[in-house]
C-alpha positions, 0 to 999 in steps of 0.5 A: 500500500502506498504512503498516501493510502496508509495516511488516508485509507485506500479508495474503493472503485466498487464503492457506490460513491464516486472516487472524487467523493471518496477522496474528498471525504478521506482528506477532510477526515484526515484534516479534521483528525490532525493527520494533515495540520494547519500550514502543512503542504499536501502532496502534488496532484500527480503524486496523489494520482500515481499513489492512489491509482486515480486520474488527476481530474479526480484529485482536482475535483476533491481538492477544489471541494476542500478549497471551497470549504475553506480547508485548503489554500492554493498558493501559486507555484507552491501547491496546496496547504491546509488552511490555518485556524485563523482563516476559518472557524470549525467546531464539532458539536455534541449538544445541538439546539435549533435556531428557534431554541437559541432565539427563545433562550435569549428571551426573543421570539423566533419566526420564519418566512418561507422562501422556497420548499421543494423536492430535488436531488443533491448538487455535486457539492451537497453530495460531497459534503453529505457523503451520498451518491449523485442523484440522492433525493433531498428536501430543500427548505429556504427560509428567512429567519427572524428574532422578534421582527428583526431579520437575522439570517437567510437559511438554506437547509437540505435534508436527505429524504431518508431522514425526512420524507415530507415537505409539509413535516416542517412548520416552525422547526426543522429539528423538531420535525426530525425529532418527531420521526426519530431522526434528530441529529446528535452532533454537527460540524459547523464552519463560519466565515465572513462574506459580503452580502449581495443585493438580494441578501441585503434586501432580505436582511434589510441592510446595505449591499456589500455590507459584512455578513457571516456565512455559517455551514452546519452538517448534522449527523445521526446516531449512526454517524451518517449525515442527515442534513446540511444547512447554510445560513447567511447572517447579518454582520451585526449578528456576530455576537450571536453566531460567535456564541454558537460556535464557541459553545461546547 
C-alpha cells in the first residue's frame, strides 16, 4: 500500500460513491483528525494520482471541494496547504439546539418566512459534503429567519429524504420535525466565515449591499454517524455576537 493510502485509507472503485467523493471525504477526515495540520503542504496532484491509482481530474475535483470549504489554500507555484485556524472557524458539536431554541433562550421570539420548499436531488457539492451518491433525493427548505421582527439570517437547509420524507413535516422547526420521526441529529460540524452580502441578501436582511455578513455551514449527523442534513445560513454582520456564541459553545 502506498504512503498516501496508509495516511488516508485506500479508495474503493466498487464503492457506490464516486472516487472524487471518496477522496474528498478521506482528506477532510484526515484534516479534521490532525493527520494533515494547519500550514502543512499536501502532496502534488500527480503524486496523489500515481499513489492512489486515480486520474488527476479526480484529485482536482476533491481538492477544489476542500478549497471551497475553506480547508485548503492554493498558493501559486507552491501547491496546496491546509488552511490555518485563523482563516476559518470549525467546531464539532455534541449538544445541538435549533435556531428557534437559541432565539427563545435569549428571551426573543423566533419566526420564519418561507422562501422556497421543494423536492430535488443533491448538487455535486451537497453530495460531497453529505457523503451520498449523485442523484440522492433531498428536501430543500429556504427560509428567512427572524428574532422578534428583526431579520437575522437567510437559511438554506437540505435534508436527505431518508431522514425526512415530507415537505409539509416542517412548520416552525426543522429539528423538531426530525425529532418527531426519530431522526434528530446528535452532533454537527459547523464552519463560519465572513462574506459580503449581495443585493438580494441585503434586501432580505434589510441592510446595505456589500455590507459584512457571516456565512455559517452546519452538517448534522445521526446516531449512526451518517449525515442527515446540511444547512447554510447567511447572517447579518451585526449578528456576530450571536453566531460567535454558537460556535464557541461546547
